[in-house]
ZAZA-491369 format. One record per residue: x, y, z of N, C-alpha, C, O in turn; residue in one letter. Coordinates in steps of 0.2 Angstrom, whole numbers, padded with zeros to 4 digits, always signed. Last residue first. Layout:
// residues N
XYZXYZXYZXYZa/...
END
This chain:
// residues 125
+0123+0158+0274+0116+0157+0275+0113+0163+0277+0107+0163+0279x/+0134+0159+0259+0132+0161+0266+0125+0160+0267+0121+0161+0263x/+0141+0147+0249+0135+0152+0250+0133+0153+0257+0131+0148+0260x/+0159+0148+0250+0152+0144+0251+0147+0149+0251+0148+0155+0252x/+0172+0153+0250+0168+0152+0244+0162+0149+0244+0159+0146+0239x/+0177+0156+0262+0178+0149+0259+0175+0148+0253+0175+0142+0250x/+0173+0168+0264+0180+0168+0263+0181+0161+0260+0186+0160+0256x/+0159+0165+0267+0161+0169+0261+0168+0168+0259+0170+0168+0253x/+0161+0158+0279+0158+0155+0273+0160+0159+0267+0162+0156+0262x/+0165+0169+0287+0170+0163+0286+0167+0159+0280+0171+0157+0276x/+0154+0177+0287+0161+0179+0284+0165+0173+0283+0169+0173+0277x/+0145+0169+0294+0144+0172+0287+0150+0173+0284+0151+0172+0278x/+0151+0167+0306+0150+0161+0302+0149+0163+0295+0151+0160+0290x/+0151+0180+0311+0158+0177+0310+0157+0171+0305+0161+0170+0301x/+0137+0182+0312+0141+0186+0307+0148+0183+0306+0150+0183+0300x/+0135+0173+0322+0131+0172+0316+0135+0176+0310+0136+0174+0305x/+0141+0179+0333+0143+0172+0330+0141+0171+0323+0144+0168+0319x/+0134+0190+0334+0141+0191+0333+0144+0184+0330+0147+0184+0325x/+0122+0185+0337+0122+0188+0331+0130+0189+0329+0132+0189+0323x/+0124+0181+0351+0122+0176+0345+0123+0179+0338+0125+0175+0334x/+0128+0186+0363+0132+0187+0357+0131+0183+0351+0135+0181+0347x/+0122+0194+0378+0122+0189+0373+0126+0191+0366+0126+0197+0365x/+0120+0204+0387+0126+0200+0388+0126+0194+0383+0129+0189+0384x/+0110+0213+0384+0108+0207+0388+0114+0202+0389+0113+0197+0392x/+0117+0223+0377+0114+0225+0384+0112+0218+0388+0112+0218+0394x/+0120+0215+0366+0125+0218+0370+0122+0220+0377+0126+0218+0382x/+0107+0214+0360+0110+0208+0363+0116+0210+0367+0117+0207+0373x/+0105+0227+0357+0100+0224+0362+0104+0218+0364+0103+0217+0371x/+0115+0229+0348+0115+0233+0354+0110+0230+0359+0112+0229+0365x/+0113+0220+0337+0119+0219+0341+0119+0223+0348+0121+0221+0353x/+0101+0225+0333+0101+0218+0336+0107+0217+0340+0107+0215+0346x/+0105+0237+0328+0101+0237+0334+0101+0230+0337+0101+0230+0343x/+0111+0232+0317+0115+0235+0322+0111+0236+0328+0114+0235+0334x/+0100+0226+0310+0105+0222+0312+0109+0225+0317+0111+0222+0322x/+0093+0238+0307+0090+0233+0312+0095+0228+0314+0095+0226+0320x/+0102+0244+0298+0100+0247+0305+0097+0242+0310+0099+0242+0315x/+0102+0235+0288+0108+0236+0292+0106+0239+0298+0109+0238+0303x/+0088+0235+0284+0091+0229+0286+0098+0230+0290+0098+0227+0295x/+0088+0249+0280+0083+0246+0285+0086+0240+0288+0087+0239+0294x/+0097+0249+0269+0098+0254+0275+0094+0251+0281+0096+0251+0287x/+0092+0240+0261+0098+0239+0263+0099+0243+0270+0102+0241+0274x/+0079+0245+0257+0080+0238+0260+0086+0238+0264+0087+0235+0269x/+0083+0257+0251+0078+0257+0257+0079+0250+0261+0080+0250+0267x/+0090+0253+0240+0093+0257+0245+0089+0257+0252+0092+0256+0257x/+0080+0246+0234+0086+0242+0236+0089+0246+0242+0091+0244+0247x/+0072+0256+0230+0069+0251+0235+0075+0247+0238+0075+0245+0243x/+0080+0263+0221+0078+0266+0227+0076+0261+0232+0077+0262+0238x/+0091+0250+0215+0085+0255+0214+0084+0258+0221+0088+0257+0226x/+0108+0247+0211+0103+0247+0216+0097+0252+0213+0099+0257+0210x/+0120+0241+0204+0114+0245+0201+0108+0245+0205+0103+0243+0202x/+0131+0235+0210+0125+0231+0209+0119+0234+0206+0113+0231+0205x/+0140+0246+0211+0142+0239+0209+0136+0235+0206+0136+0231+0202x/+0132+0256+0217+0135+0257+0210+0137+0250+0207+0136+0249+0201x/+0129+0250+0229+0124+0252+0225+0126+0253+0217+0123+0251+0213x/+0142+0248+0235+0138+0243+0233+0132+0244+0228+0131+0241+0223x/+0145+0262+0236+0149+0258+0232+0146+0251+0230+0146+0249+0224x/+0135+0266+0245+0135+0269+0238+0140+0265+0233+0138+0264+0228x/+0138+0259+0256+0131+0258+0253+0132+0260+0246+0130+0257+0241x/+0150+0265+0259+0150+0258+0258+0143+0256+0254+0143+0252+0250x/+0146+0279+0261+0151+0277+0255+0151+0269+0254+0152+0268+0248x/+0139+0278+0273+0136+0280+0267+0140+0277+0261+0137+0275+0256x/+0139+0268+0286+0144+0271+0281+0141+0272+0274+0140+0267+0270x/+0133+0270+0302+0132+0268+0296+0136+0271+0291+0137+0277+0291x/+0135+0266+0319+0138+0270+0314+0136+0266+0307+0136+0260+0307x/+0128+0268+0335+0128+0264+0329+0130+0269+0323+0129+0275+0323x/+0134+0266+0352+0131+0270+0346+0132+0266+0340+0135+0261+0340x/+0139+0269+0369+0136+0265+0364+0132+0269+0358+0128+0273+0359x/+0154+0277+0373+0147+0275+0374+0145+0270+0369+0149+0266+0367x/+0168+0280+0372+0163+0285+0370+0156+0283+0371+0152+0288+0370x/+0174+0268+0375+0174+0273+0380+0170+0279+0378+0168+0283+0382x/+0161+0257+0367+0168+0259+0369+0168+0265+0374+0163+0266+0377x/+0153+0249+0356+0152+0250+0364+0159+0251+0366+0163+0246+0367x/+0145+0250+0341+0151+0252+0345+0149+0252+0352+0144+0256+0354x/+0140+0242+0327+0138+0244+0333+0144+0245+0337+0148+0240+0338x/+0141+0248+0310+0144+0245+0316+0141+0247+0322+0138+0253+0322x/+0139+0245+0292+0137+0248+0298+0141+0244+0304+0143+0239+0303x/+0145+0240+0281+0139+0244+0280+0138+0248+0286+0136+0254+0286x/+0160+0236+0274+0157+0236+0281+0151+0242+0280+0153+0248+0279x/+0161+0226+0260+0161+0232+0263+0158+0232+0270+0153+0228+0271x/+0171+0216+0248+0166+0216+0254+0167+0223+0258+0172+0226+0259x/+0178+0219+0236+0174+0213+0237+0169+0213+0243+0163+0211+0242x/+0186+0230+0236+0180+0230+0232+0176+0224+0233+0170+0224+0230x/+0201+0221+0239+0198+0228+0238+0192+0227+0234+0192+0224+0229x/+0199+0205+0248+0202+0209+0242+0198+0216+0241+0192+0216+0243x/+0196+0206+0266+0194+0204+0259+0198+0208+0254+0200+0214+0255x/+0199+0212+0278+0200+0205+0277+0198+0202+0270+0199+0196+0269x/+0194+0225+0278+0201+0224+0277+0203+0216+0276+0209+0215+0274x/+0180+0231+0269+0182+0226+0275+0190+0224+0273+0191+0221+0268x/+0179+0248+0266+0180+0241+0264+0183+0237+0270+0186+0239+0274x/+0169+0260+0269+0173+0256+0273+0174+0249+0271+0170+0245+0272x/+0167+0277+0265+0167+0270+0262+0172+0266+0266+0177+0268+0268x/+0159+0290+0274+0165+0286+0273+0163+0279+0269+0157+0277+0270x/+0150+0299+0279+0151+0298+0272+0156+0293+0270+0156+0292+0264x/+0139+0291+0292+0145+0294+0290+0146+0294+0282+0144+0289+0279x/+0126+0293+0302+0127+0291+0295+0134+0295+0293+0134+0301+0293x/+0123+0287+0318+0126+0292+0314+0127+0289+0307+0129+0283+0306x/+0113+0286+0333+0114+0283+0326+0117+0289+0322+0115+0294+0321x/+0118+0287+0350+0113+0288+0344+0116+0284+0338+0119+0279+0338x/+0125+0287+0361+0128+0290+0356+0124+0290+0350+0126+0293+0345x/+0118+0279+0370+0119+0286+0372+0122+0290+0366+0122+0296+0366x/+0108+0268+0372+0111+0270+0366+0113+0277+0366+0110+0281+0362x/+0100+0265+0383+0108+0266+0384+0112+0267+0377+0118+0266+0377x/+0087+0261+0373+0090+0261+0380+0097+0261+0380+0100+0256+0377x/+0082+0261+0361+0087+0266+0362+0089+0266+0369+0093+0271+0371x/+0072+0251+0361+0078+0250+0357+0084+0255+0358+0090+0253+0357x/+0061+0257+0367+0065+0253+0371+0072+0251+0367+0077+0250+0371x/+0055+0264+0356+0059+0268+0361+0063+0263+0365+0069+0265+0366x/+0055+0254+0341+0052+0256+0348+0057+0259+0352+0063+0259+0351x/+0057+0262+0325+0059+0257+0330+0057+0259+0337+0056+0265+0338x/+0054+0273+0317+0049+0268+0317+0051+0262+0323+0047+0258+0324x/+0065+0282+0317+0059+0284+0321+0054+0278+0322+0049+0278+0326x/+0073+0276+0308+0075+0276+0315+0069+0278+0320+0068+0275+0325x/+0067+0280+0296+0067+0273+0298+0068+0272+0306+0065+0269+0309x/+0069+0294+0296+0063+0291+0296+0062+0284+0298+0058+0282+0302x/+0083+0294+0296+0080+0297+0301+0073+0294+0302+0070+0293+0307x/+0085+0287+0283+0088+0284+0289+0084+0287+0295+0082+0283+0300x/+0081+0297+0275+0077+0291+0275+0079+0287+0281+0075+0284+0284x/+0090+0307+0277+0083+0308+0278+0079+0302+0279+0075+0301+0284x/+0102+0301+0273+0101+0303+0280+0094+0304+0282+0092+0302+0287x/+0099+0299+0259+0100+0293+0264+0099+0295+0271+0096+0291+0275x/+0099+0312+0256+0093+0308+0255+0093+0302+0259+0088+0300+0262x/+0112+0316+0258+0107+0319+0262+0100+0315+0261+0097+0315+0266x/+0119+0307+0249+0120+0307+0256+0115+0310+0260+0112+0307+0265x/+0108+0302+0236+0113+0306+0239+0114+0305+0247+0110+0301+0250x/+0106+0287+0226+0103+0291+0232+0109+0295+0235+0115+0293+0236x/
END
């Protein structure tokens, strides 16, 4: 899937989420061409697909096309795989946003536990 195709698909997906999810998401959703390897893992082992940001620039969601493309090449994704991964990542980052507005951080803790299990060679939940 090309960058433009992924962007079009992401736009369609974003329109499906309820308007309430966009409360205070003043920076919106951006698809960047970058590949973002996770620096805590050996090269090519783990990629950051998306991030929810809450900083001096506001609140916004970033998705990294290059990271999706690297995994797609490594795992031989189909178009359906692309759709599933984009949707799952967008929903995940929206969850961070909604939890952040509520002052809750359950998903942050779940993400940390997942990465810790991966580092320890265990099957993440």
